[in-house]
C-alpha positions as CSV (number, residue, x, y, z in Angstrom):
1,X,0.0,0.0,0.0
2,X,1.1,3.5,-0.7
3,X,1.0,6.4,1.8
4,X,-0.3,9.2,-0.5
5,X,0.5,11.8,2.2
6,X,4.3,11.0,1.9
7,X,6.3,13.9,0.5
8,X,8.8,13.8,-2.3
9,X,8.1,10.2,-3.4
10,X,7.1,9.0,-6.8
11,X,4.1,6.7,-6.6
12,X,1.1,5.7,-8.7
13,X,-1.6,8.4,-8.9
14,X,-4.3,7.5,-6.4
15,X,-7.1,7.9,-9.0
16,X,-5.4,7.7,-12.4
17,X,-2.7,5.1,-11.6
18,X,-4.6,2.6,-13.8
19,X,-3.7,4.9,-16.7
20,X,0.0,4.7,-15.7
21,X,-0.1,8.2,-14.2
22,X,2.2,8.9,-11.3
23,X,2.2,11.6,-8.6
24,X,4.7,13.3,-6.3
25,X,3.5,15.3,-3.4
26,X,5.7,18.4,-3.0
27,X,8.7,17.2,-5.1
28,X,12.1,18.5,-4.5
29,X,14.4,19.7,-7.3
30,X,16.5,16.5,-6.8
31,X,13.4,14.3,-7.5
32,X,12.4,16.3,-10.6
33,X,16.0,16.2,-11.9
34,X,16.1,12.4,-11.2
35,X,12.9,11.9,-13.1
36,X,14.2,14.0,-16.0
37,X,17.6,12.1,-16.0
38,X,15.7,8.8,-16.2
39,X,13.8,10.0,-19.2
40,X,10.4,9.7,-17.5
41,X,9.0,13.0,-18.8
42,X,10.0,12.3,-22.4
43,X,8.7,8.7,-22.1
44,X,5.3,10.0,-20.9
45,X,5.2,12.7,-23.6
46,X,5.9,10.1,-26.3
47,X,3.3,7.8,-24.9
48,X,0.7,10.6,-25.0
49,X,1.6,11.4,-28.6
50,X,1.3,7.7,-29.6
51,X,-2.1,7.5,-28.0
52,X,-3.4,10.6,-29.8
53,X,-2.0,9.4,-33.1
54,X,-3.7,6.1,-32.7
55,X,-7.0,7.8,-32.0
56,X,-6.6,10.1,-35.0
57,X,-5.8,7.2,-37.3
58,X,-8.9,5.4,-36.1
59,X,-11.1,8.4,-36.8
60,X,-9.6,8.9,-40.2
61,X,-10.2,5.3,-41.2
62,X,-14.0,5.6,-40.5
């Protein structure tokens, strides 16, 4: 179980975790830089683009 009141810890979002969202309550600069260094922001951005592209292709094929 996760303690969603814990500060500065990456964990699944309490509501949208099933959609692979994460949350960080009151992140420090160190945590943000660590997430950036691991490529998490870019990975999330590319996943969002892929999802949108897939939906647009489905609409165009109708």
